[in-house]
N, C-alpha and C positions, 0 to 999 in steps of 0.2 A: 189704524186700519192698514192692512197690507196693500201693496201696489196693485196686485191682481184684483183684490176686492174693490179697490177704487175704480178700476177700469170696468169691472162688471157692473157696479152701481151706476157709473156714468152711462154705460151702454143701455142699461135698463131704463134709466130716466129718459134717454133720447127716444127709445122705442115707444114709451108711453106718450110722449108729447108729440110724436110725429104726425098723427092725424090732424092736430090743431094747426100745426105749422105748414103742412103740405098745401093747404088752401092758398098760401101766398106764392107758391111756385107757379110760374107761367111758362108754357111752351113758347119759344121764340124770344124769350127774355133770359130766363135762367137756364134753359136747356133747349136743344134742338133735336128733332128726330132725324137720324141719319140713315136709318134702314127700316124696312117694313117688319122683318122678323127678328125677334130677340134671340140671344144665345140659348142653348138648351139648358145650361146651368147658370146660376147667378155669377156675374163676373164684373170686375172693374179693371180697366186698363188705364195706365197713365203713360202717355207719350211724353218723354222727358229727355234731358241730357244733363250729364254731370257738369258740362260747361255752361249751362244756362243759369244765370243769376236768379231769374224768376222761379226756376225749379228748386233752387236752393232755398228760397224763401217759402215756397209752397210746400216743401217736404213735411213740415210739421203738421200741416192740415191733413196731408195724405196719411201720415202715420197715425193721427188721431182717428181718422176714418177706419183704417185697418183694425185698430183695437176695438172699435165700436161694432163693426159688422160681424166679427168673429171668423172662425175658420171655415165655415160653410160657403164662403164666397171666394171665388178664384181671383186673387189679386195678381196683376201682371204689370211689370215695368217694361215699357217698350222704348229702347234707346233710339231716338230719331236721328237720322243723318241726312241733312239737306245739302251736304257737300261744302267743302271749303271751311275755313276758320277752325273752330273747335269741334265741329260736329263729328267729323270722321274719327279723330283720336279719342273723343269722349265715348263714341259708340264702341270702338275697339277696346277701350278700358273695361267697359261693362261686359263685353263678350268674354274677355280673358278672365275677369274675376268670376263670372258665372260658370265658365267651363272648369275652373279650378275649385269650384265649390266655396268661393270666398266672398261672393257678392253680398250676402246678408251681413256677414261679419265686417266687411270693409265699406259698406254703403255710406255710413255717416262720415267715416274717415276720408273717403274720396271727396265728398262735398267740402269738408273742412280743409283738406289739402288745397283744393282749387280756389275756393272762395274765402275761407277763413284765413288761410296762410298766403293767399294771393299768388298762387302759382298758375299762370295761364296754362290751360290744357293743350299740350302738343304731344306728338308721338314720343318725344324725348322725356317730357315730364311725366307721361303715363308710365313709361318704363321705370323712371326714377321712383315714382310712388310705389310701384309694385316691388321694386328692389328693397325698399324700406320694410316691406312685409314678407321678405324671404323668397321672392320670385326673381330669378336672374333674368337678364335681358335675353339670354339664349332660350330659356324656358318660355318667356313671354312671347318671343317671336314664333317658337314652335307651336304654341297653343293658338296664337293668332292666325297662323297659316294652315291650321288643321281643317279637314273636311267638315267636321261637326260644327265648327265655328262658322264656316262659310254658309252652311245650310241655315243656321240661325240668323245670320246676317241677312240673307235673302228673305227670310220670313219677316223680319222686322221691317225691312224696306218695303215689302209688299203690303204689309199692314198700314204703314205710313201713307202709301199711295192710295190704298183702298178707302181709307177714311179721310183722304184729302187733308191731311194734317199740314198746317202751314205755320204753326207756332207751338212752342212749348211753354208751360205745361198744358196739355190737353187731356181731359179725362173722358173716357167712353164707358158707359154703363150698359151691361147686357148686350153689347155689340149694336145697340140701337140708339142710345141717347148720348149726345155730346153736351157736357156741362160747360157753361160760361161762368167760371168761378169769380170773374171780375165783377159780376152783378150780385155777388153774395156779400153779406155783412161781415162774415168771419168764418172761422173753422167750424163752429157749432152748426151754422146754417149749411155749410158744405156737407157735413155729416148727415144732417137731416134730409137734404136733397138726394144724396146717394141712396139712403135707406128708402126714401119715397119711390125713387125710380126702380130700385131692385124689386119692390113689391108691385110695380105696375108694368108688367112686361107688355 
């Protein structure tokens, strides 16, 4: 069976079983309501950082969820910056990759460079990583300091404050529900909960 067929079959199985499992999800335990009104369209946001070890471990859960919910759901990565440490250079790396149209291509490589190869994320190591992928330090700095990148940086910081994000990874569904993935048994249950919340605006 081809890989796309496997993904389709897995997603179909999850959709069929969702009603039975949704009964075990409890507000206040598995998720919290953080806003009264949901987004106009189905949406999932992950507040994360490439420098966050927990985000590195959680990424396989998030990727499985993306494959299961399909293209009709708006999936967004929000690079959080709490200031100091790895937060700012990790956000800058995301912003530059995204502006250059390389984020999806280099997403896994960025995590592997930082956590798999044990390169602490700093301004210098971010430039070194991008240089390995054909982006000079001069181009990196030019993109980083562009107006378009500053606008996106402000938007991400505003979203982080709006949802009172205090740790990563944090997943917000439909701009209304915050998931506590630490209360879930594994990635399958995470997928089920996201699907459940997407259907319950």
